[in-house]
N, CA, C and O atoms as CSV, one atom per row, in Angstrom:
chain,resi,resn,atom,element,x,y,z
A,1,MET,N,N,63.327,62.991,-132.705
A,1,MET,CA,C,62.615,62.692,-131.580
A,1,MET,C,C,63.456,62.241,-130.319
A,1,MET,O,O,64.636,61.892,-130.370
A,2,ALA,N,N,62.676,62.300,-129.184
A,2,ALA,CA,C,63.379,62.350,-127.923
A,2,ALA,C,C,63.008,60.742,-127.282
A,2,ALA,O,O,61.900,60.328,-126.941
A,3,THR,N,N,64.165,60.106,-127.255
A,3,THR,CA,C,63.743,58.786,-126.605
A,3,THR,C,C,62.672,58.825,-125.278
A,3,THR,O,O,62.245,59.921,-124.917
A,4,ILE,N,N,62.229,57.505,-124.524
A,4,ILE,CA,C,61.767,57.755,-123.280
A,4,ILE,C,C,62.647,57.918,-122.118
A,4,ILE,O,O,62.254,58.494,-121.104
A,5,GLU,N,N,63.800,57.440,-122.234
A,5,GLU,CA,C,65.031,57.489,-121.295
A,5,GLU,C,C,65.351,59.199,-121.352
A,5,GLU,O,O,65.252,59.769,-120.265
A,6,GLN,N,N,65.688,59.957,-122.422
A,6,GLN,CA,C,66.187,61.289,-122.567
A,6,GLN,C,C,64.791,61.829,-121.847
A,6,GLN,O,O,64.954,62.574,-120.881
A,7,ILE,N,N,63.715,61.578,-122.159
A,7,ILE,CA,C,62.860,62.782,-121.309
A,7,ILE,C,C,62.623,62.409,-120.374
A,7,ILE,O,O,61.844,63.174,-119.805
A,8,VAL,N,N,62.929,61.373,-119.672
A,8,VAL,CA,C,62.932,60.943,-118.052
A,8,VAL,C,C,64.125,61.879,-117.532
A,8,VAL,O,O,64.046,62.598,-116.536
A,9,GLU,N,N,65.565,61.719,-118.607
A,9,GLU,CA,C,66.452,62.540,-117.893
A,9,GLU,C,C,66.507,64.060,-117.745
A,9,GLU,O,O,67.065,64.668,-116.831
A,10,SER,N,N,65.860,64.572,-118.758
A,10,SER,CA,C,65.392,66.095,-118.722
A,10,SER,C,C,64.220,66.234,-117.378
A,10,SER,O,O,64.048,67.103,-116.523
A,11,MET,N,N,63.566,64.972,-117.663
A,11,MET,CA,C,62.341,65.719,-116.062
A,11,MET,C,C,63.363,65.867,-114.945
A,11,MET,O,O,63.432,66.886,-114.259
A,12,ARG,N,N,64.382,64.508,-114.748
A,12,ARG,CA,C,65.079,64.870,-113.468
A,12,ARG,C,C,66.100,65.964,-113.442
A,12,ARG,O,O,66.504,66.391,-112.360
A,13,ALA,N,N,66.412,66.305,-114.259
A,13,ALA,CA,C,67.364,67.589,-114.493
A,13,ALA,C,C,66.462,68.888,-114.171
A,13,ALA,O,O,66.985,69.723,-113.433
A,14,ASN,N,N,65.460,69.086,-114.539
A,14,ASN,CA,C,64.439,70.331,-114.623
A,14,ASN,C,C,63.194,70.218,-114.438
A,14,ASN,O,O,62.555,70.054,-115.477
A,15,ARG,N,N,62.612,70.245,-113.497
A,15,ARG,CA,C,61.136,69.815,-113.218
A,15,ARG,C,C,60.527,71.103,-113.469
A,15,ARG,O,O,59.382,70.954,-113.042
A,16,ASN,N,N,60.609,72.042,-113.825
A,16,ASN,CA,C,59.826,73.149,-114.413
A,16,ASN,C,C,59.997,73.545,-115.701
A,16,ASN,O,O,59.701,74.663,-116.121
A,17,ALA,N,N,60.499,72.597,-116.386
A,17,ALA,CA,C,60.471,72.983,-117.953
A,17,ALA,C,C,59.679,71.345,-118.478
A,17,ALA,O,O,60.014,71.077,-119.632
A,18,VAL,N,N,59.181,70.779,-118.144
A,18,VAL,CA,C,58.554,69.618,-118.348
A,18,VAL,C,C,57.306,69.782,-119.387
A,18,VAL,O,O,56.258,69.869,-118.747
A,19,ARG,N,N,57.084,69.856,-120.917
A,19,ARG,CA,C,56.082,69.590,-121.499
A,19,ARG,C,C,55.089,68.700,-121.128
A,19,ARG,O,O,55.513,67.547,-121.053
A,20,PHE,N,N,53.853,68.843,-120.856
A,20,PHE,CA,C,52.813,68.132,-120.862
A,20,PHE,C,C,52.549,67.009,-121.512
A,20,PHE,O,O,52.060,66.052,-120.911
A,21,SER,N,N,52.843,66.963,-122.877
A,21,SER,CA,C,53.003,66.153,-124.068
A,21,SER,C,C,53.639,64.686,-123.697
A,21,SER,O,O,53.171,63.547,-123.683
A,22,ASP,N,N,55.017,65.288,-123.381
A,22,ASP,CA,C,56.103,64.497,-122.866
A,22,ASP,C,C,55.955,63.639,-121.694
A,22,ASP,O,O,56.235,62.446,-121.579
A,23,CYS,N,N,55.547,64.323,-120.984
A,23,CYS,CA,C,55.166,63.243,-119.376
A,23,CYS,C,C,53.991,62.743,-119.564
A,23,CYS,O,O,53.754,61.797,-118.812
A,24,VAL,N,N,53.016,63.067,-120.412
A,24,VAL,CA,C,52.061,61.851,-120.864
A,24,VAL,C,C,52.467,60.494,-121.381
A,24,VAL,O,O,52.058,59.396,-121.002
A,25,LYS,N,N,53.561,60.843,-122.545
A,25,LYS,CA,C,54.061,60.008,-123.594
A,25,LYS,C,C,54.732,58.953,-122.174
A,25,LYS,O,O,54.373,57.778,-122.095
A,26,VAL,N,N,55.748,59.585,-121.101
A,26,VAL,CA,C,56.444,58.823,-120.162
A,26,VAL,C,C,55.348,57.922,-119.355
A,26,VAL,O,O,55.378,56.692,-119.398
A,27,CYS,N,N,54.483,58.582,-118.695
A,27,CYS,CA,C,53.637,57.517,-118.291
A,27,CYS,C,C,52.895,56.522,-118.767
A,27,CYS,O,O,52.461,55.570,-118.118
A,28,THR,N,N,52.668,56.857,-120.516
A,28,THR,CA,C,51.751,55.737,-120.956
A,28,THR,C,C,52.820,54.722,-121.130
A,28,THR,O,O,52.435,53.553,-121.160
A,29,HIS,N,N,53.856,54.909,-121.228
A,29,HIS,CA,C,54.972,54.074,-121.531
A,29,HIS,C,C,54.964,53.346,-120.279
A,29,HIS,O,O,54.500,52.222,-120.470
A,30,TYR,N,N,55.269,53.526,-119.171
A,30,TYR,CA,C,55.614,52.886,-117.784
A,30,TYR,C,C,54.280,52.529,-117.032
A,30,TYR,O,O,54.408,51.744,-116.093
A,31,PHE,N,N,52.791,53.079,-117.365
A,31,PHE,CA,C,51.834,52.890,-116.682
A,31,PHE,C,C,50.467,52.270,-117.689
A,31,PHE,O,O,49.353,51.975,-117.256
A,32,GLY,N,N,50.863,52.196,-118.908
A,32,GLY,CA,C,49.202,52.229,-120.155
A,32,GLY,C,C,48.799,53.416,-119.879
A,32,GLY,O,O,49.327,54.237,-119.129
A,33,LYS,N,N,47.546,53.532,-120.694
A,33,LYS,CA,C,46.739,54.494,-121.186
A,33,LYS,C,C,46.195,54.891,-119.925
A,33,LYS,O,O,45.993,54.146,-118.965
A,34,PRO,N,N,45.968,56.138,-119.996
A,34,PRO,CA,C,45.542,57.064,-118.950
A,34,PRO,C,C,43.578,57.018,-119.048
A,34,PRO,O,O,42.791,56.791,-119.967
A,35,ARG,N,N,43.447,57.311,-117.807
A,35,ARG,CA,C,41.966,57.493,-117.919
A,35,ARG,C,C,41.380,59.241,-117.514
A,35,ARG,O,O,41.476,59.871,-116.461
A,36,ILE,N,N,40.763,59.627,-118.866
A,36,ILE,CA,C,40.840,60.702,-118.585
A,36,ILE,C,C,39.618,61.433,-118.072
A,36,ILE,O,O,38.527,61.077,-118.519
A,37,CYS,N,N,39.666,62.288,-117.300
A,37,CYS,CA,C,39.171,63.209,-116.262
A,37,CYS,C,C,39.030,64.942,-116.294
A,37,CYS,O,O,39.621,65.621,-115.454
A,38,GLY,N,N,38.408,65.391,-117.075
A,38,GLY,CA,C,38.584,66.834,-117.941
A,38,GLY,C,C,39.914,66.602,-118.026
A,38,GLY,O,O,40.463,65.618,-118.522
A,39,SER,N,N,40.560,67.842,-117.364
A,39,SER,CA,C,42.180,68.046,-117.419
A,39,SER,C,C,43.016,66.882,-116.817
A,39,SER,O,O,44.197,66.850,-117.163
A,40,HIS,N,N,42.611,66.004,-116.038
A,40,HIS,CA,C,43.117,65.504,-115.380
A,40,HIS,C,C,43.626,63.864,-116.381
A,40,HIS,O,O,42.896,63.154,-117.073
A,41,HIS,N,N,44.810,63.744,-116.141
A,41,HIS,CA,C,44.933,62.257,-116.903
A,41,HIS,C,C,45.846,61.230,-115.855
A,41,HIS,O,O,47.039,61.292,-115.556
A,42,VAL,N,N,44.831,60.312,-115.452
A,42,VAL,CA,C,45.071,59.365,-114.334
A,42,VAL,C,C,45.745,58.312,-114.801
A,42,VAL,O,O,45.258,57.892,-115.851
A,43,PHE,N,N,46.874,57.603,-114.343
A,43,PHE,CA,C,47.671,56.293,-114.831
A,43,PHE,C,C,47.451,55.657,-113.837
A,43,PHE,O,O,47.659,56.160,-112.732
A,44,LYS,N,N,47.010,54.488,-113.966
A,44,LYS,CA,C,47.067,53.390,-113.136
A,44,LYS,C,C,48.537,52.849,-112.510
A,44,LYS,O,O,49.551,52.926,-113.204
A,45,THR,N,N,48.565,52.419,-111.445
A,45,THR,CA,C,49.998,52.023,-110.757
A,45,THR,C,C,49.798,50.419,-110.336
A,45,THR,O,O,48.700,50.245,-109.807
A,46,PRO,N,N,50.546,49.293,-110.439
A,46,PRO,CA,C,50.661,47.946,-110.269
A,46,PRO,C,C,50.739,48.007,-108.726
A,46,PRO,O,O,50.982,46.859,-108.354
A,47,TRP,N,N,50.637,48.872,-107.614
A,47,TRP,CA,C,51.192,48.477,-106.264
A,47,TRP,C,C,49.772,48.973,-105.456
A,47,TRP,O,O,49.071,49.773,-106.076
A,48,LYS,N,N,49.474,48.693,-104.580
A,48,LYS,CA,C,48.462,49.212,-103.542
A,48,LYS,C,C,49.458,50.205,-103.008
A,48,LYS,O,O,50.664,50.428,-103.114
A,49,GLY,N,N,47.804,50.991,-102.025
A,49,GLY,CA,C,48.535,52.175,-101.876
A,49,GLY,C,C,48.138,53.433,-102.687
A,49,GLY,O,O,47.022,53.672,-103.148
A,50,GLU,N,N,48.956,53.989,-102.753
A,50,GLU,CA,C,48.791,55.139,-103.548
A,50,GLU,C,C,48.606,54.916,-105.002
A,50,GLU,O,O,49.485,55.260,-105.792
A,51,PRO,N,N,47.297,54.253,-105.467
A,51,PRO,CA,C,47.360,53.446,-106.963
A,51,PRO,C,C,47.198,54.110,-107.953
A,51,PRO,O,O,46.456,53.630,-108.810
A,52,TRP,N,N,47.815,55.433,-108.203
A,52,TRP,CA,C,47.616,56.185,-109.599
A,52,TRP,C,C,48.391,57.269,-109.508
A,52,TRP,O,O,48.704,57.717,-108.405
A,53,VAL,N,N,48.696,57.687,-110.372
A,53,VAL,CA,C,49.635,58.904,-110.899
A,53,VAL,C,C,48.453,60.003,-111.741
A,53,VAL,O,O,47.729,59.616,-112.657
A,54,ASN,N,N,48.465,61.148,-111.295
A,54,ASN,CA,C,47.563,62.069,-111.734
A,54,ASN,C,C,48.581,63.139,-112.045
A,54,ASN,O,O,49.405,63.604,-111.258
A,55,VAL,N,N,48.348,63.557,-113.688
A,55,VAL,CA,C,48.719,64.590,-114.212
A,55,VAL,C,C,47.744,65.854,-114.687
A,55,VAL,O,O,46.518,65.775,-114.765
A,56,GLN,N,N,48.491,66.963,-114.971
A,56,GLN,CA,C,47.518,67.756,-115.657
A,56,GLN,C,C,48.234,68.725,-115.982
A,56,GLN,O,O,49.214,69.029,-115.303
A,57,GLU,N,N,47.848,69.461,-117.190
A,57,GLU,CA,C,48.435,70.350,-118.214
A,57,GLU,C,C,48.011,71.768,-117.356
A,57,GLU,O,O,46.984,71.996,-116.717
A,58,LYS,N,N,49.074,72.531,-117.568
A,58,LYS,CA,C,49.202,74.283,-117.259
A,58,LYS,C,C,50.033,74.873,-118.119
A,58,LYS,O,O,51.262,74.912,-118.050
A,59,SER,N,N,49.246,75.389,-119.033
A,59,SER,CA,C,49.711,76.153,-120.101
A,59,SER,C,C,50.874,75.232,-121.122
A,59,SER,O,O,51.965,75.727,-121.405
A,60,GLY,N,N,50.635,74.433,-121.403
A,60,GLY,CA,C,51.251,73.219,-122.106
A,60,GLY,C,C,52.510,72.305,-121.241
A,60,GLY,O,O,53.187,71.325,-121.551
A,61,PHE,N,N,52.410,73.346,-119.776
A,61,PHE,CA,C,53.824,72.200,-118.962
A,61,PHE,C,C,53.121,71.616,-118.038
A,61,PHE,O,O,52.018,71.950,-117.607
A,62,MET,N,N,53.916,70.556,-117.679
A,62,MET,CA,C,53.642,69.881,-115.939
A,62,MET,C,C,54.060,71.052,-114.683
A,62,MET,O,O,55.065,71.739,-114.501
A,63,LYS,N,N,52.864,70.911,-113.995
A,63,LYS,CA,C,53.142,71.233,-112.647
A,63,LYS,C,C,54.106,70.412,-111.690
A,63,LYS,O,O,53.846,69.236,-111.433
A,64,PRO,N,N,55.399,71.150,-111.082
A,64,PRO,CA,C,56.486,70.440,-110.478
A,64,PRO,C,C,56.603,69.467,-109.806
A,64,PRO,O,O,57.357,68.495,-109.758
A,65,TYR,N,N,55.318,70.032,-109.005
A,65,TYR,CA,C,54.938,68.659,-107.420
A,65,TYR,C,C,54.532,67.523,-108.509
A,65,TYR,O,O,54.769,66.341,-108.261
A,66,GLN,N,N,54.051,67.830,-109.449
A,66,GLN,CA,C,53.215,66.012,-110.365
A,66,GLN,C,C,54.665,65.542,-111.069
A,66,GLN,O,O,54.926,64.346,-110.938
A,67,ILE,N,N,55.377,66.145,-111.607
A,67,ILE,CA,C,56.684,65.881,-111.636
A,67,ILE,C,C,57.495,64.615,-111.084
A,67,ILE,O,O,57.849,63.500,-111.469
A,68,LYS,N,N,57.600,65.605,-109.734
A,68,LYS,CA,C,58.379,64.559,-108.626
A,68,LYS,C,C,57.462,63.179,-108.085
A,68,LYS,O,O,57.929,62.169,-107.560
A,69,GLN,N,N,55.954,63.483,-108.399
A,69,GLN,CA,C,55.252,62.289,-108.387
A,69,GLN,C,C,55.387,61.246,-109.206
A,69,GLN,O,O,55.481,60.086,-108.803
A,70,VAL,N,N,55.407,61.610,-110.467
A,70,VAL,CA,C,55.953,60.808,-111.545
A,70,VAL,C,C,57.404,59.922,-111.811
A,70,VAL,O,O,57.728,58.832,-112.283
A,71,LEU,N,N,57.986,60.997,-111.257
A,71,LEU,CA,C,59.750,60.136,-111.120
A,71,LEU,C,C,59.436,59.240,-109.969
A,71,LEU,O,O,59.705,58.065,-110.219
A,72,ASP,N,N,58.892,59.478,-108.653
A,72,ASP,CA,C,59.327,58.798,-107.650
A,72,ASP,C,C,58.235,57.435,-107.794
A,72,ASP,O,O,58.444,56.413,-107.142
A,73,ALA,N,N,57.077,57.562,-108.713
A,73,ALA,CA,C,56.314,56.272,-109.286
A,73,ALA,C,C,57.178,55.537,-110.219
A,73,ALA,O,O,57.424,54.338,-110.092
A,74,ILE,N,N,57.586,56.206,-111.061
A,74,ILE,CA,C,58.664,55.677,-111.786
A,74,ILE,C,C,59.851,54.732,-111.446
A,74,ILE,O,O,60.144,53.633,-111.917
A,75,ASP,N,N,60.638,55.734,-110.176
A,75,ASP,CA,C,61.656,54.590,-109.233
A,75,ASP,C,C,61.105,53.553,-108.644
A,75,ASP,O,O,61.653,52.456,-108.759
A,76,LYS,N,N,60.133,53.666,-108.036
A,76,LYS,CA,C,59.292,52.455,-107.385
A,76,LYS,C,C,59.373,51.462,-108.588
A,76,LYS,O,O,60.127,50.496,-108.705
A,77,LEU,N,N,58.584,51.845,-109.310
A,77,LEU,CA,C,58.476,50.585,-110.128
A,77,LEU,C,C,59.819,49.952,-110.918
A,77,LEU,O,O,59.832,48.883,-111.529
A,78,GLU,N,N,60.597,50.593,-110.804
A,78,GLU,CA,C,61.971,50.244,-111.459
A,78,GLU,C,C,62.498,49.126,-110.620
A,78,GLU,O,O,62.917,48.020,-110.962
A,79,ASP,N,N,62.345,49.824,-109.119
A,79,ASP,CA,C,63.107,49.306,-107.923
A,79,ASP,C,C,62.209,47.412,-107.690
A,79,ASP,O,O,62.584,46.412,-107.077
A,80,GLU,N,N,61.493,47.581,-108.170
A,80,GLU,CA,C,60.465,46.103,-107.830
A,80,GLU,C,C,60.560,45.322,-109.003
A,80,GLU,O,O,59.723,44.451,-109.242
A,81,LYS,N,N,61.764,45.621,-109.954
A,81,LYS,CA,C,62.044,44.929,-111.212
A,81,LYS,C,C,63.092,44.157,-110.824
A,81,LYS,O,O,63.633,43.400,-111.630
């Protein structure tokens, strides 16, 4: 089983082949449990402005633009530490 760090590395390496379940695992680790609205999983972030990360499944995988948003949010969270 891949660790969170390994999943994040694979997300950075190839945004077109990220499984939805792996992304949810990473987002839950960094942002807590999601609020689920239909197919959308919404994760609250600790800063003002864009206050959430919104992801949804597309045939078992993630949409590449959402992966970029997740990675940007993780980077911002890491920079604030």
